C-alpha positions in Angstrom: 92.6 58.9 158.3 93.5 56.0 156.0 96.1 56.4 153.3 94.8 55.0 150.0 97.9 55.3 147.9 99.2 51.7 148.3 97.4 48.6 149.4 98.7 48.7 152.9 96.0 51.3 153.6 97.8 52.7 156.6 95.7 54.4 159.3 97.6 57.7 159.9 96.6 59.9 162.9 96.7 63.7 162.5 100.2 64.9 162.3 101.8 61.5 161.9 103.3 59.5 159.0 102.4 56.2 157.5 104.5 53.0 157.5 106.7 54.1 154.6 107.4 57.5 156.1 106.6 59.3 152.8 103.0 60.4 153.5 101.5 62.3 156.5 98.0 63.1 157.6 97.5 66.9 157.7 94.1 68.5 158.1 91.6 66.6 156.0 94.0 65.0 153.6 97.1 62.9 153.0 100.2 65.0 152.0 103.4 63.9 150.3 106.7 64.3 152.1 108.7 65.4 149.0 106.3 66.9 146.5 107.8 68.0 143.1 111.4 67.0 144.3 113.5 64.7 142.1 116.8 62.9 142.5 117.1 62.3 138.7 115.7 64.0 135.6 117.6 62.6 132.7 116.9 61.0 129.3 117.4 57.2 128.8 116.7 54.6 126.2 113.7 52.6 127.2 115.5 49.2 127.3 117.5 50.6 130.2 114.3 50.9 132.2 113.9 48.0 131.3 111.1 47.7 128.7 111.7 45.5 125.7 108.5 45.5 123.7 107.4 49.1 123.9 109.0 51.7 121.5 112.3 49.9 121.1 115.3 52.2 121.2 112.9 55.0 122.2 114.2 58.0 124.2 112.3 58.8 127.4 112.8 61.2 130.2 113.6 59.3 133.4 112.3 60.8 136.7 113.3 59.3 140.0 112.8 60.5 143.6 113.8 58.9 146.9 112.1 56.3 149.2 109.7 53.4 148.6 106.5 52.0 150.0 108.4 48.7 150.3 111.5 47.7 152.2 112.8 44.7 150.3 115.9 42.8 151.3 118.7 43.1 148.7 117.0 45.9 146.8 119.3 47.0 143.9 118.2 50.6 144.7 119.0 50.4 148.4 121.1 53.6 148.4 118.1 55.5 146.9 115.2 53.9 148.7 116.7 53.3 152.2 119.9 55.2 152.7 119.2 58.6 151.2 117.7 61.1 153.6 115.7 63.7 151.7 116.6 66.3 154.4 120.4 65.8 153.6 120.3 65.3 149.8 120.0 68.1 147.2 116.9 67.2 145.3 115.8 69.1 142.2 112.5 71.0 142.6 110.4 71.0 139.4 106.8 71.7 138.9 104.9 69.1 136.7 104.8 71.5 133.8 108.6 71.9 134.0 109.1 68.1 133.9 106.9 68.0 130.8 108.7 70.9 129.1 112.0 69.1 129.8 110.8 66.0 128.1 109.6 68.0 125.1 112.8 70.0 125.0 114.9 66.8 125.0 112.7 65.4 122.2 111.7 62.4 124.3 108.8 60.2 123.4 107.5 60.3 126.9 108.2 60.2 130.7 109.2 57.1 132.7 109.3 56.9 136.5 111.8 54.3 137.6 114.6 53.3 140.0 112.4 53.9 143.0 108.7 53.3 143.0 106.2 56.0 141.8 104.1 55.0 144.9 106.8 56.9 146.9 105.8 60.1 145.1 102.4 59.3 143.9 100.6 62.6 144.1 103.5 64.2 142.1 103.6 61.4 139.5 99.8 61.6 138.9 100.1 65.4 138.2 103.0 64.9 135.9 101.2 62.1 134.1 98.1 64.2 133.5 100.1 67.1 132.1 102.3 64.8 130.0 99.3 63.2 128.3 97.8 66.6 127.6 101.0 67.4 125.6 100.9 64.2 123.7 103.7 62.4 125.6 103.7 58.7 126.6 103.7 57.9 130.3 105.0 54.8 132.1 106.8 53.5 135.1 108.4 50.5 136.9 106.5 49.6 140.0 105.8 46.9 142.5 102.2 47.5 141.6 101.0 47.4 145.2 98.4 50.0 144.2 95.2 50.5 146.1 92.0 50.4 144.0 91.8 54.2 144.3 95.4 54.9 143.1 95.2 52.4 140.2 92.0 54.0 139.0 93.7 57.4 139.3 96.6 56.5 136.9 94.9 54.2 134.4 93.7 57.0 132.1 97.2 58.4 131.7 99.4 55.3 131.8 100.7 53.8 128.5 103.2 51.2 129.8 104.4 49.6 133.0 107.0 47.1 134.2 105.6 45.3 137.2 108.3 44.0 139.5 107.2 40.9 141.3 109.2 40.4 144.5 108.4 36.7 145.0 105.7 34.1 145.0 104.3 34.0 148.5 102.7 36.2 151.2 105.8 35.6 153.3 108.1 37.3 150.7 105.8 40.3 150.5 105.5 40.6 154.2 109.3 40.7 154.4 109.1 43.7 152.0 106.6 45.4 154.3 103.3 44.5 152.5 100.4 42.6 154.0 100.2 40.0 151.2 100.8 39.5 147.5 97.1 39.2 146.7 96.8 42.8 145.4 99.6 42.3 142.9 98.0 39.7 140.7 94.7 41.6 140.9 96.4 44.7 139.7 98.3 42.9 136.9 95.0 41.6 135.6 93.5 45.1 135.7 96.4 46.6 133.9 96.3 44.0 131.2 92.6 44.2 130.6 92.8 48.0 130.6 95.0 47.9 127.5 98.2 49.1 129.3 101.4 47.7 127.7 102.5 45.3 130.4 105.8 43.6 131.0 106.5 41.6 134.2 109.9 41.2 135.9 110.6 38.9 138.7 113.7 38.0 140.7 115.0 34.4 140.3 116.8 33.0 143.3 118.3 29.5 143.5 115.7 27.0 144.5 112.7 28.9 143.0 112.4 27.0 139.8 109.0 25.4 140.4 107.5 28.7 141.7 108.7 30.4 138.5 107.2 27.7 136.3 103.8 28.0 138.1 104.0 31.8 137.8 104.8 31.6 134.0 101.7 29.4 133.5 99.6 31.9 135.4 100.8 34.7 133.1 100.2 32.6 130.1 96.6 32.3 131.3 96.3 36.0 130.6 98.4 36.0 127.5 101.4 34.0 126.3 102.6 37.3 124.6 103.3 39.1 127.9 107.1 39.5 128.2 108.5 38.0 131.4 111.9 39.5 132.5 113.9 37.2 134.7 116.2 39.1 137.0 118.9 36.7 138.0 119.4 37.3 141.7 122.5 39.4 142.6 123.0 39.2 146.3 123.2 42.8 147.5 122.5 44.6 150.8 122.2 42.0 153.5 121.2 39.1 151.4 122.6 35.5 151.3 125.3 35.0 148.6 124.4 31.3 148.3 121.0 32.3 146.8 122.7 33.5 143.5 122.0 31.1 140.6 124.7 30.8 137.9 124.0 32.3 134.5 123.9 28.8 133.0 121.3 27.6 135.5 119.2 30.7 134.9 119.4 30.1 131.1 118.1 26.6 131.6 115.2 28.0 133.6 114.4 30.3 130.7 114.3 27.3 128.3 111.6 25.8 130.5 109.6 29.0 130.9 109.6 29.6 127.1 107.5 26.4 126.9 104.6 28.5 128.3 105.5 32.1 127.3 106.6 33.3 123.9 108.9 36.0 125.3 111.2 35.3 128.3 114.3 37.4 128.9 117.2 37.0 131.2 118.8 40.0 132.9 121.9 40.5 135.1 123.7 37.9 132.9 126.3 39.4 130.5 126.7 37.5 127.3 123.5 35.6 127.5 121.5 35.0 124.3 118.3 35.1 126.4 118.2 38.9 126.1 117.4 38.4 122.4 113.9 38.1 120.9 113.2 35.1 118.7 110.2 34.9 116.5 107.8 32.4 118.1 106.8 31.1 114.6 110.1 30.5 112.8 112.6 30.7 115.6 114.9 33.3 113.9 116.1 36.3 116.0 114.2 39.6 115.5 116.0 41.7 118.2 119.5 41.2 119.5 120.5 42.9 122.7 123.5 43.4 124.9 123.7 43.4 128.7 123.7 47.1 129.7 124.5 47.1 133.4 122.3 45.6 136.2 118.6 45.3 135.1 119.4 47.0 131.7 119.6 46.0 128.1 120.5 47.7 124.8 119.4 46.9 121.3 122.3 45.8 119.1 120.4 44.9 115.9 116.9 44.2 114.6 115.4 42.0 111.9 111.8 43.3 111.5 109.4 44.7 109.0 107.7 47.9 110.2 104.5 49.1 108.6 101.4 49.7 110.7 102.5 46.8 112.8 105.7 44.9 113.4 106.5 41.6 111.7 109.3 39.2 111.6 111.5 39.9 108.5 112.1 36.2 108.0 108.6 34.7 108.0 106.2 37.7 108.3 104.8 36.7 111.7 103.1 39.5 113.6 105.1 40.6 116.6 103.3 42.1 119.7 105.6 45.2 120.0 104.2 48.7 120.4 105.9 51.3 118.3 109.4 51.5 117.0 111.4 54.7 117.3 114.0 53.7 114.6 115.5 50.7 112.8 118.8 52.4 112.7 120.9 51.7 115.8 123.1 54.7 115.1 120.1 57.0 115.8 119.7 55.6 119.3 120.2 57.9 122.2 123.4 57.2 124.3 123.2 57.8 128.0 126.2 58.9 130.1 128.1 56.1 131.8 126.5 56.6 135.2 123.2 58.0 133.9 120.0 56.4 132.7 118.6 53.6 134.9 120.4 51.7 137.6 124.1 52.4 136.8 123.4 55.7 138.8 123.0 53.6 141.9 126.4 51.9 141.2 128.0 55.4 141.2 126.5 56.1 144.6 127.7 52.7 145.8 131.3 53.4 144.6 131.3 56.7 146.5 129.9 55.0 149.6 132.5 52.2 149.3 135.3 54.8 149.6 133.6 56.5 152.5 133.1 53.2 154.4 136.7 52.1 153.8 137.9 55.4 155.2 135.8 54.7 158.3 132.8 57.0 157.4 129.5 55.2 158.0 126.9 57.9 158.8 124.2 59.1 156.4 125.0 62.8 156.9 128.6 62.7 155.6 127.9 60.1 153.0 125.0 62.3 151.9 127.5 65.2 151.6 129.7 63.1 149.3 126.7 62.2 147.1 125.6 65.8 146.8 129.1 66.7 145.5 129.2 64.1 142.8 125.6 63.7 141.5 125.4 66.5 138.9 126.2 65.4 135.3 129.7 67.0 135.1 130.9 65.4 138.3 129.3 62.0 137.4 131.2 62.0 134.1 134.5 62.8 135.8 133.8 60.2 138.5 133.3 57.5 135.9 136.6 58.4 134.2 138.5 58.5 137.5 137.3 55.2 139.0 138.7 53.4 135.9 142.3 54.3 136.7 144.1 53.2 139.9 146.0 56.5 140.3 142.9 58.7 139.7 140.9 56.5 142.1 143.5 57.3 144.8 143.0 61.0 144.1 139.3 60.6 144.6 140.0 59.1 148.0 142.0 62.2 149.1 139.4 64.5 147.5 136.6 62.9 149.5 138.7 63.0 152.7 139.0 66.8 152.3 135.3 67.2 151.5 134.2 65.6 154.8 137.2 66.9 156.8 138.7 63.4 157.3 142.0 64.0 155.5 143.9 61.8 158.0 141.7 58.8 157.4 141.8 59.4 153.7 145.6 59.5 153.8 145.8 56.2 155.6 143.8 54.5 152.9 145.4 56.4 150.0 148.9 55.7 151.3 148.2 52.0 151.6 146.8 51.9 148.0 149.8 53.9 146.6 152.4 51.8 148.4 151.0 48.5 147.1 150.3 49.9 143.6 153.9 51.3 143.3 155.4 48.0 144.5 153.5 46.1 141.8 154.1 48.7 139.0 157.8 49.0 139.7 158.3 45.3 139.3 155.9 45.1 136.4 157.9 47.7 134.4 160.9 45.4 134.4 159.0 42.4 133.0 160.1 41.7 129.4 157.6 39.0 128.4 154.1 40.1 129.2 151.2 37.7 128.7 148.1 38.6 126.7 145.1 38.8 129.0 141.4 38.9 128.2 138.8 40.1 130.8 135.2 38.8 130.5 132.1 39.5 132.5 129.8 36.6 133.3 130.3 34.7 130.0 133.3 34.2 127.6 131.9 36.3 124.8 131.1 39.4 126.9 134.2 41.5 126.7 134.8 44.4 129.1 135.7 47.7 127.5 139.4 48.3 127.2 139.7 51.4 129.3 138.0 50.1 132.3 139.7 49.5 135.7 139.9 45.7 135.3 142.1 46.0 132.2 144.2 48.7 133.8 144.9 46.4 136.7 146.0 43.7 134.2 148.5 46.2 132.7 149.7 47.4 136.1 150.4 43.7 137.0 152.6 43.1 133.9 150.0 41.9 131.4 148.8 43.1 128.0 145.1 43.8 127.9 143.8 42.4 124.6 140.4 44.0 125.4 141.9 47.3 124.2 142.2 45.8 120.7 138.5 45.2 120.6 137.4 48.9 120.6 134.2 48.0 122.5 131.2 50.3 123.2 128.4 49.7 125.6 128.5 49.6 129.4 130.5 47.8 130.8 131.3 46.3 127.4 129.4 44.2 124.8 129.1 40.8 123.2 131.8 39.7 120.8 131.9 36.5 118.6 134.1 33.5 119.1 136.3 34.2 116.1 137.3 37.6 117.6 138.3 36.0 120.9 140.2 33.2 119.1 142.1 35.8 116.9 143.1 37.7 120.1 144.3 34.3 121.5 144.8 35.4 125.1 147.1 33.3 127.3 145.1 34.2 130.4 141.4 35.0 131.0 140.0 36.7 134.1 136.3 36.7 134.9 134.8 39.9 136.5 134.5 39.8 140.3 131.1 41.7 140.1 129.2 39.4 137.7 131.2 36.2 137.7 130.6 32.6 136.7 131.7 29.3 138.1 135.0 28.2 136.3 133.5 24.9 135.2 130.5 26.6 133.6 132.9 29.0 131.9 134.9 26.2 130.4 131.7 24.5 129.2 130.6 27.7 127.5 134.1 28.0 125.8 133.6 24.4 124.4 130.1 25.1 123.3 131.1 28.4 121.6 134.1 26.8 120.0 136.6 29.1 121.8 140.1 27.6 121.3 142.3 30.4 122.7 145.5 29.5 124.4 144.0 30.3 127.9 141.3 27.6 127.3 143.8 25.0 126.1 146.1 25.6 129.1 143.3 26.0 131.6 144.4 29.5 132.6 141.0 31.0 133.4 140.6 32.6 136.8 138.1 34.3 139.1 138.8 36.5 142.1 138.2 35.2 145.7 135.5 37.8 146.4 133.4 40.5 144.7 134.6 44.0 144.6 138.2 43.0 144.0 138.6 44.6 140.5 136.1 47.5 140.3 133.9 49.7 142.3 135.7 49.6 145.7 139.1 50.3 147.2 139.3 46.5 147.4 140.5 46.5 143.8 144.0 46.6 145.4 143.4 43.0 146.5 142.4 42.0 143.0 145.6 43.7 141.6 147.7 41.5 143.9 145.8 38.4 142.9 146.3 39.2 139.1 150.0 39.9 139.7 150.4 36.6 141.5 148.6 34.7 138.7 150.4 36.3 135.8 153.9 36.3 137.3 154.2 33.8 140.2 158.0 33.9 140.2 158.0 37.7 140.7 155.0 38.4 142.9 154.4 36.3 146.0 151.6 38.0 147.8 149.9 35.9 150.5 146.4 36.8 149.3 144.5 35.4 152.3 146.8 37.3 154.7 146.6 40.5 152.6 142.8 40.3 152.5 142.6 39.7 156.2 145.0 42.6 157.0 143.0 44.9 154.7 139.7 44.0 156.4 141.1 44.4 159.9 142.8 47.7 159.1 139.9 49.4 157.3 136.8 47.5 158.4 137.9 46.4 161.9 136.8 42.8 161.2 138.3 39.6 159.7 138.0 38.7 156.1 135.4 35.9 155.7 134.7 35.1 152.1 131.3 33.5 152.9 130.1 36.8 154.4 130.7 38.8 151.2 128.0 39.4 148.5 128.0 41.5 145.3 127.7 44.9 146.9 130.4 47.4 145.8 130.0 49.5 149.0 129.4 47.1 151.8 132.4 44.9 152.9 130.1 42.2 154.3 126.5 41.1 153.7 125.5 42.3 157.2 126.9 45.8 157.0 124.5 48.6 157.8 124.9 52.3 157.2 124.4 54.4 160.3 125.6 51.8 162.8 128.9 51.9 164.7 131.9 50.3 163.0 132.9 46.9 164.4 136.0 46.8 166.5 138.7 44.1 166.5 
């Protein structure tokens, strides 16, 4: 029997599964592997999905399962779509009517399937969509849109909005993801648009793909120049090449070119960028201002619109093609938990996985046991608090060791972290003159929240974190203005190791934004040698040593290259090679795979 859920149209013999492993042939039909079983059922603001032109600031119920019909290199949801075994993970069982009732009870505008693709749980999603529409709820999803003709026709009567994630611009890219070709994608995009579904398109931008992006933007403009295009600046994760990551500045320049054909082009994965904002295509004034809100996320900071039956620019009166508006008052916006709502949940899973891997645990069964322990709301909230503090982080290491009965391995890692931390803190306590330090992510004017791990590392190394004076909200922080940074006048600036920026680009941005802080004048702006060195991994201890060396070179004299190599050999059984490291929290190298034997020295 042929499976007609996605355009691969797998032939599945009786009793067997299709290519994705999520559907089987049983009797006279195709059955779903995990019907009515969910990893996440939680409210979120729609910009976290992300959708930018549909019900701005609206609260929706996120539903997510596990698995995917694609197998894309570098997927930001790898832990959910590839590494989670549904036989080992505690999934929540809910009937469609229970999901609908949850959305109504939480006073959500609708239901949104995201983080993994609804094609992974298609029969369940269609049932939920039908019942949601019957109760007056809106229905949408993020999808690769590799629908078969049958599945697309099934969902069209119930679908209100969709973010189509385009994986690349050639058949080869789609074949690497497990598809036959990219031909069905554009056909389905056209069908969705002409059916009146609110459509936003997202696509990954890798270094060297500028011309393909321009051609794609022109193709979208052929449908409508009002279709929002979300540019996902490539973050090298999960086995992908770090050299493919374009800088934020380069990605912003690409957006300038794309806006010559499309009215609404947005840049994601780029903290501090102004290209998450919406400008009126008529007068050029801003109508929505947004902050970076974690990978693939945004959050509305302010709006300048007139809302009657339609939305118009408050400056010139131009009609704006937005659908619905929950509220103009940002104080009424729903606030997700730190590791809840959208893709930050996957970062929580990666942090736990990073601890397990560094302890020498690399199998799905024990990692799954760790995930099960921490994925309910109360434990997620506690996890987020604890990973922001070096001492609490070490407690989590020991806790995880006890959970998986590997206390000896946990103690080896925890003792190492404690010894180095105590060595630095003891010296730091004796320092009389402590420099003022500002921590940015990506761009100079995106400040990291004061309580985060990065700023606590600064304090442990004998610095004063000026970020604490900013009282920032958001996740992991928010945009500030140049006058605020100049008033803080930090003597040193560090750039986040997760979403960083080339030093020269950073100085150029400081000049452009008229940032005149002491750190800029004295050229005391620094990055870390590798990702994962200041948050999200036990490798933060290497970042702490690097910060200490930088702030107090006469007191701390760590040989950073040797310390990194010793850490890698001790805990990962391999040498430290910076070219092999990408942006993953959990994986120590680009080629690391869960479920394979650890490398030996």
